[in-house]
N, C-alpha and C positions, 0 to 999 in steps of 0.2 A: 767573882770575875768582873772586871771593869766593863763598862758599857762599850768602850772602844775595842777591847779584845773580843768581846762577844760579836760585834759587827764584823771584825776581820775574820773570825772563824766562819761565820755564815757566808761571807763572800768567798772564802776558800772552798767550802763545800759546794757552793753554786758552780764554781769553775770546774770542779771535778765532775759534777753531774753533766755539765755542758759537754765535756769531753767524752763521757761514757755513753750518754743517750744515743748519739748517732751510731756508735758501734753496736749497741744493743738492737737497734732497729734494722741493721743490715742483715741480709740473709747470710748466715755463716755461723761461726762459733768462736768463742773467746777461750783461750787456754793460757797456761803459764808454763814456764820452763820447769825442767825436773828439779832445779834448785828452788823453785817457787819464788823467784825474784822478779822476773819480767813477764808481762802480759803480752799476748799477741792475738791478732784476729785473722782467721782464715775464711775466705768466702766459700759458700757451698758449691759443690761441683754441679754445674748446669748440665742436665741430661738433654742432648739434642733430640728434638722432636722427630719421631719417625715419619717419613713421608706417607701421606694417605694413599692407600692403594685405590687406583681408579682404572676402569677399563671401558673401552668403546669399541664398537664394531663398524667396519667400513666395508661396503659392498661395491664391487666394480665389475666391469666386463672389459678385459684387456688381453692383449697378446702377451706371450711369455716374456718378451723383451721389455715391454712396458711394465709388467708386473715386477720384474727383477729390479728395475729402476725405482719403482715405488717402494719396494721392500727396503732398499738402501736408504731412501729418505725417511722411511718409518723407523729404521734402526737409529738413525741420528736423532730423530725426535724423541724416541723413548729414552735414549741416553741423556738427553738434556732435560727430561721430565721424570725424575725418580718416582717410582710408584705407579707410573702410567703404563698400561698395557693396551696396545692398539692391534686388534685382530683384523686382518684383511681377508675378505672372501671374494674369490673370482668365480664368475659364472658365465655361461654362454650368452651372447647378446640377444639371441632370439628368444630366450626365456626370461630376460630381465624385466620387461614391462609387466607381464602378467604376474610374475612372482611378487614384484613390489606392490602392485595393486592389491593382491591378496593380503600381503602382510600389513599394508596400510589399513585395510578394512578391519583387521584384527588388532590394530594398534600395536603391531609388532615390528615396525620398521627398524632397521639398524640405525645407529647414531648418525652415520655419514653415508651419503649415496653419491655415486658418480652417474649422473643422469645424462641422457641425450638432451642437449640444450633446449630442443623444441618441446620437451616434456615438462620443463620447470614450471611454466605458468599453470599447467593443469594441476600439478601436485600442490602448488601454492594456493590456488583457488579452492582446493578441497580441504585446506587447513592442515596439510600434512607436514609443512615445513616451518622452520624458524627463520625470521629475517636475518640477513647477514650484512646489513648496512655498515655495521661496526668494522667490517673487514676491509672497507674502502676508505682511503684518505682522499682529499681533494686531488692530490697528485696522481694517485693510482686510478681514480675515476676518469680523469682526463686521458690516461694512458691506455684505456680500453677502447677499441673501435665501437662506433655507435651501434652497429648491427648486433654486436655481442651483448651489450647492455640491454638492447631492445628485447632480447629473448628472456632475460632473467628478471626484468622489472614487471611488477604486477601491483596494481592498486596503490601506486605511490611508493612501494618498497622494493628493495633488491632481495631476491630470494636465492640467488646462487652466485658463484664466482666462476667465470669461464676458465676452463683449463686450456682449451684451444678451439678455434673454429675449424670446420672441415667441409667447405661447400662443395656441392656437385659442380663439375665442370664437363664441358663437351670436348671429347678427344676425337680427332679425325685421322683417317689413314692418309699419310702423306703421299704414298705411292698412288693411291686412287685419285687424289687431287691432281697430281702431276700428269697421270695418264689422261685425265679429262681436260688438261690444259688450264687448270685453275691455279692461280698464284696464292690464293688465300681461301680460308673456309667461308662458306656462305653466311651472311648475316640476316637473311630473311628467306621466307619460304619460296618466293619467286626464284631467287638465285639458287636455292637448293633444288628446285624442280629442274632448272636448266642443268645443274651439275649432274643430277641423276640421269637425265637423258644422255649426257656426254659419257657417263660411265657405262651405260648400256651399249652405246656405240663402240666404246673402247673394248668392251668384253666380247663383242662379235658373237660368235656362236656359243661361247662359253656361258656359264651361269652368271646372272647378274648378282652383284653383291647385296647384302642386306643394307637397309638404310640406317637402321638404329638398333642397338642392343643395350641391355642394361638389366638391373634388378627388377623384380616384379612389383616393387612398391610403387606408390603413386608418384613419387618425386622425380624419377628419371624422365618420364614422358612430359611432366609439367615443366621441368627444367629445359628440355629440348624445345618444346613448343613456345615457351615464353621467350627463349632466346631468338626464335625465328619471327616473333611478332612484337617484341618489347618496344623497340624504337624509343619514343619519348614517353612511354607509359609510366605513370607515377604510382599506380597501385596494381596489386595482383589481379583484381577484377578487370582492369583495362588490359593488362598484359595477356590474360588468359581467356578473354572474350574473343574467340577466334573468328576471323571472317569466313564467309561461306566457301571461298576458294580454298582456304587451308583445310577446312573440314573435308571437302571433296577429295583433296589430295591425300589427306590422312586415311580416308576410307579406302581409297584405291591401294594404298600401301599395305593396309591390313588385309585386304582381299587377296593381294598377291603374295602375302607372307613375307613382306620385306621388313617388318618390324617385329622383333622378338624381345620381349621383356621377361626373361626367365633366368638370365645368367648374371650372377653377382660376383663371380671370381674374376678379379681384375686381370690376372695373368692369362686366363682363357680369352677374355675380351681383347687383350693386347695382341694375342697370337692371331686372332681373326683380323684385327686391324692391319698388322704388319704383313699378313699373307694376302691382303687385298680382297678378302671375302666379306669384309664389313667396312662400311663407309664411315660411320660415326658411332660412338659409345658415350654413355653418361656414367661417370664414376666420381668418387670423391677425390679431392685434391691429394690426400695422402696416398690413395691407391694409384693416382697418376704418377706421383713421385716414385712410388715403388716400381711400377712397370717401366718408367723412363730409365731408372738406374739399371734395370735388368736388360732392356732392349736397346737402350740408347735413345735419346730424345729425337734423333734425326728421323726415326721412322714414324713418329707421331706429331700431330700438330694440334695445339689448343686454339679454340675460338675465343676471342675476347668479347665479353658482353658489353653492349652499348649502354644498357640500363644497369640498375642495381642487381644484386644477386637475389634469386628467389628466396633463399634462406642461407645464412652463414653456416648452419649445421654445427657439428662439433659436440663437445661435452662440457658439463659444468658440475662443480662440487656443490652439494646442498647438505643441509643439516636438518634432521628430523625434529619436529616440534616436541615429540615425546621423549627425546634424549634426556636421561637423568644427569648427564655430564656435559652440559652446554658449554661451559668455559673451556674444558679440555677439547671438545669437538671444534669449537671456533679456533682455538690455538693450532690444532692440527691442520685444518683447512688453510689457515694463514700461512703455515709452513709449506704446504703442498703447492700453493699458487704464488709463492714469493718470486720476486724478480730473479733472485739468485737461482732458485730451483728451475725456473723456465729457461734461464740462460744456460744452465748445465744440460738440460734436455735438448736444447736447440741443435747442438752439434751431433746428436745421436739419433734424432727422430725425423720423420718426414712430415710431421704435423706442423701447423702454423702456430706460433706463439700467440697468446692472448693479449700481449702488451705491445703497443705501437713502438715503444722505444727500442724493441729488439728487431724491428723489421728492416732497419737500414743495413744490417750486416750480420755475419755469423758471430759465434761466441768470441772469436778472436778479433772481430771487427775488420776483417780483411775483404770480405765480399758480401754482396747483397744476397739474401736468401729468399726474400719474398718479392715477386714482381710488383712494379709500381701500380699496374692496373688492378691487381688483386687487393693491394692495400687500399686503393681508392674505392673499390667496390665494397670492401668491408667497412669503410669509414662512413658510409651513408646508410640510412635505415633500409632493411631488406624489403623487397617487394611484397612478400607475404609474411606478415607478423605471425609468430607462433600461435598465440591464443590458447586458451584452455582446451580447445577441441582439436588441436593439431593431430594427435594420434588417431582419433576417430575419423577425422577428415581424410587423412592419408590412407587409412584402412578402407574407407568407402571408395576412394578412387581406385585402389588396387582391385577391390571386388568388382567394380564396374568394368574394368578392363578385362578381367578374367571371364566375366559373364559375356562380354562382347566376343571375346575370342572363342568361347565355347558355343556360340550361336544362340545364347539365351536372350541377348539383347540385339535389337537392330541398331544401325549406326545412328539413327535419329534418337532412339531411346538413350543411347550412350551419351550423345551430345546434350540431351536434356538433363540427364543426371549429372554430367560434368558441370554445366553452368549453374545448376541448382545449388551445388556445394561450394561455389566460389565465395570468398569472403565478401562482405557487403561493401567494404571500402579498400 
C-alpha cells in the first residue's frame, strides 16, 4: 500500500471515530434497524426525582374563623410544595405560654409558633428561636410600623414577623358622657374626676356607674392610667410614675368598688357600657371592632391617646431554632405574612394589618379601614418596650392588683410594688 493511501485510510478512520465517540459518551443506547443497515441513538429515559417528603408543625391560638382562613392558606402552600406536610395545632390562649415554655425546656418546640408579640424577645433571649431577617426586604422592612418591629427585634436581629398589631384602647359609654354634659372623653385624671362627679349627679338616687372594667391582667389598668397621665411623657416610667393626686383618686375608686378588673368578655363589657352601668372599659382594638359591629359605633366612644401606645400588642410568627426543616419553615412563614395574604384577610377580619401600605383603604381600595390617629400611634415606638421580662412583669402587676383587692396589701404597698416594677427607661 502506498504511503499516500495509508495516510488517507488513517484520516478516514479518524473521522469515523470523531463521529462515534460523542455518541458513545451520551447517556443512551445505539441500535440498528432490523435490516442491519442504519444505526440510531436513543437517549436514556430520565426518571423524574420524587419530591422529598418533609413535615413541619405549627402551633397557634386562634378563633375558628381565623383557623379556617389559615387552613386555606396552608392548603395552597402544600399544593405549591410537593412532598411538604404542614400540621396546624390550635390550642386555648390561656394555656399557650405555659405549654410552650415546658416544650422549650424539653427541646420539643414545634417548628413554627404564633406568639403574642410581647413574648418574642423572651423566647429569643432564651435561645429558642431562629432569626428571620431573611424574610424581610428593604421594602417590607419600611412597610412595617416602628412599634411592631420594636417588639420582634432583639440583640440586633429580627426574631419574628408580625401578623397583626392589636393594641388596647379605652372605650367610653357615650350615653354617660352625654348625661354628664361631656362632649368628649377625658384626657387626664382631673377631667375624669370632674366627669365622675357629673355622672354621680346625673344618677341621682340610682347606683353610680363603675369607672373602669376590663380583664384581670396588668395591661388594662396600666393602659387606662397611662392615658390619663401620659401627656408629653416619652417613656413608660414617666407615663406610669403617677402623681399623688391620681394615686389618692385611684385608692378611693378601689375602696368604693368602682374599678372591676375581672371581665374579659368584650360583649359583656359592651353591654355594661351601652346600658350606662359602666363609664369606661379597656379592650383590644379587634374586640372594639367586634362590639361596634354588634351594637353600632354610636353607643361607644374611643378616646384618642395623646402620646404613643403603651404596647401595640398583637401576634407574630416565629421559627424554633430546633426545627429540622428550617428552609420549609421560613418559606411557610413568608407565605403566611405575604402582602397578598394580608390583603385577603383584611376584608374579612377585624384585626389591623401589619403592613402600612394596607392602612389607606380596604382590599378594594375604596375606604380607609385604619384611623389616622391609630396609624400614627403605631408608627412611633411604644411607651413600654416588650423586653424579655414582659410576661413576668405583667403577671406581677396582676398579682399585685389581686392582693390589693383581697386586702392582703395596703394602698401604699401596692404603689410601692407598682413603681418597683416599672421599666428603668
